[in-house]
Structure formats: C-alpha cells, structure tokens
C-alpha positions in Angstrom: -14.9 17.0 -16.8 -12.5 16.8 -19.6 -12.0 13.0 -20.4 -8.7 13.7 -22.1 -7.3 15.3 -19.0 -8.8 12.5 -16.8 -7.0 10.0 -19.1 -3.8 12.0 -18.6 -4.2 11.9 -14.8 -4.8 8.1 -15.0 -1.8 7.6 -17.2 0.4 9.7 -14.9 -0.8 7.6 -12.0 0.0 4.3 -13.8 3.4 5.5 -14.8 4.3 6.6 -11.2 2.7 3.8 -9.3 5.2 1.3 -7.9 8.2 3.2 -9.4 9.6 4.8 -6.2 11.4 2.4 -4.0 14.8 2.7 -2.3 16.9 5.6 -3.2 18.7 6.8 -6.3 20.4 9.8 -4.9 23.6 10.4 -3.0 23.1 9.9 0.7 26.2 10.1 2.9 26.1 8.2 6.1 28.3 10.1 8.5 31.1 8.4 10.5 29.7 7.0 13.8 30.9 6.8 17.4 33.2 9.8 17.3 35.3 8.2 14.6 37.2 11.3 13.5 39.2 11.3 10.3 36.9 8.8 8.5 34.9 9.6 5.4 31.2 9.4 5.1 29.7 6.5 3.2 27.6 7.0 0.1 24.8 4.3 0.2 23.3 5.1 -3.3 22.9 1.8 -5.1 24.5 -0.4 -2.5 23.3 -3.7 -1.1 23.8 -3.0 2.5 23.5 -6.7 3.4 26.3 -7.7 1.0 29.4 -8.5 3.1 31.5 -6.9 0.4 30.0 -3.5 1.2 31.0 -3.8 4.8 34.5 -5.0 3.8 35.0 -2.0 1.4 33.8 0.4 4.1 36.1 -1.2 6.7 39.1 -0.9 4.3 38.2 2.7 3.6 38.0 3.5 7.3 41.3 1.8 8.0 42.9 3.8 5.1 41.6 7.0 6.7 42.5 6.0 10.3 45.4 3.5 10.1 45.9 3.7 13.8 42.5 2.1 14.4 42.2 -1.6 15.0 40.4 -3.7 12.4 37.9 -4.8 15.1 37.1 -1.2 16.0 36.8 -0.2 12.4 34.3 -3.1 11.8 32.3 -1.8 14.8 32.1 1.6 13.3 31.1 0.2 9.9 28.4 -1.9 11.4 27.0 1.2 13.2 27.1 3.1 9.9 25.3 0.2 8.2 22.6 0.3 10.8 22.2 4.1 10.3 22.0 3.5 6.5 19.4 0.7 6.9 17.3 2.9 9.2 17.4 5.7 6.6 16.4 3.3 3.7 13.6 2.0 5.8 12.3 5.5 6.3 12.6 6.2 2.6 10.5 3.0 1.9 7.9 4.0 4.5 7.7 7.5 2.9 7.4 5.9 -0.6 4.5 3.7 0.6 2.8 6.8 2.2 3.2 8.7 -1.1 1.8 5.8 -3.1 -1.2 5.6 -0.7 -1.9 9.3 -1.0 -1.7 9.1 -4.8 -4.1 6.1 -4.7 -6.6 8.3 -2.8 -6.1 11.0 -5.3 -6.9 8.9 -8.3 -10.0 7.5 -6.4 -11.1 11.1 -5.7 -10.6 12.0 -9.4 -12.8 9.0 -10.4 -15.4 10.2 -7.8 -15.3 13.7 -9.2 -14.0 15.1 -5.9 -11.2 17.3 -7.4 -10.5 19.2 -4.3 -9.6 16.0 -2.5 -7.7 14.8 -5.5 -5.4 17.8 -5.5 -5.0 17.6 -1.8 -3.9 13.9 -2.0 -1.8 14.4 -5.1 0.0 17.3 -3.4 0.6 15.2 -0.4 2.2 12.4 -2.5 4.4 14.9 -4.2 5.3 16.7 -1.0 6.4 13.5 0.7 8.7 12.7 -2.2 9.9 16.3 -2.4 11.3 16.0 1.2 14.2 14.2 -0.5 15.0 17.0 -2.9 12.6 16.7 -5.8 9.5 14.8 -7.0 10.3 12.9 -10.2 7.8 10.2 -9.5 4.7 12.0 -8.1 5.3 15.5 -9.4 4.0 14.8 -12.9 1.0 13.1 -11.4 0.3 16.2 -9.2 0.7 18.5 -12.3 -1.8 16.4 -14.2 -4.3 16.7 -11.4 -3.7 20.4 -11.2 -4.4 20.7 -15.0 -7.6 18.8 -14.5 -8.7 21.1 -11.7 -7.8 24.2 -13.7 -9.8 22.8 -16.6 -12.8 22.5 -14.3 -12.4 26.1 -13.2 -12.4 27.5 -16.7 
C-alpha cells in the first residue's frame, strides 16, 4: 500500500477525531403545545441551561402572543427547551457513533483490510451527512477512498 496515502488517511483521522460535538447549524425548535403565533427557536450556539436563554425565549413568545400569560409562556418555553435538549443529545449520540465508525476504519486501514475501512469510513460520513453535510468525516472518507483506489490501480 502507498505509505503516503496511508499517512494522508491517518492525518485526516487525527484532524477529524474529536472535532464534531454539538451543532453548528441552524436548527429551529418548533412552538410546542399548540402555541400558535409563536416563532420557532434557533438553538445554534445557545447554552440551553442558561436561564437567560429561557428568559429571551419567553419574552419572544410573549411578544408574538401578548394575550398569553407569562406562566403559560414559560411552560411552552420549557417544553421547547426539552425538545432542544433531546435533539442535541441525539446529535451527540450520532457524533459518538460516527467517531466510533471512523476508529474502526482507521484500525482496518492499519490491518490492511481496506474493504472494511471504506465501509466504516462511509458509515461515519453517512451519519454526519444526515444533518446536511459531512465536514468532519467527509474528508476522512475521501482519503480512505483514494487509498482503496490506489490499491486497485
């Protein structure tokens, strides 16, 4: 096998490993509990456990639905925060699964099992791609593909 391409795969793995956590894209949490007239909440970059986040969302909801009581608005916001936390937990689980698949891919490369390496690298990239693209594991997958193509030449 081409040691330069193996080094490229290893470098892509090192660069990607540990770099996907949380989310860095727009994700709108829809209004909850039949709360019509309220806006969705973008959770990108927010600390969902910061009381200021809940307060901003409550204010926004009251601005959109002034007839709503503050207590009712807070209930809707808490429900929306729960939805957001569940979504972020799912993203974190998927990030861990992608990391694990990539770890198996790099082990397969080191063992010379390139068929398994491409399968695992593709799995890592596919998990990430469920969120729209694959900036973390896509370059790793491409490096593994180049290594496999080199073997086939």
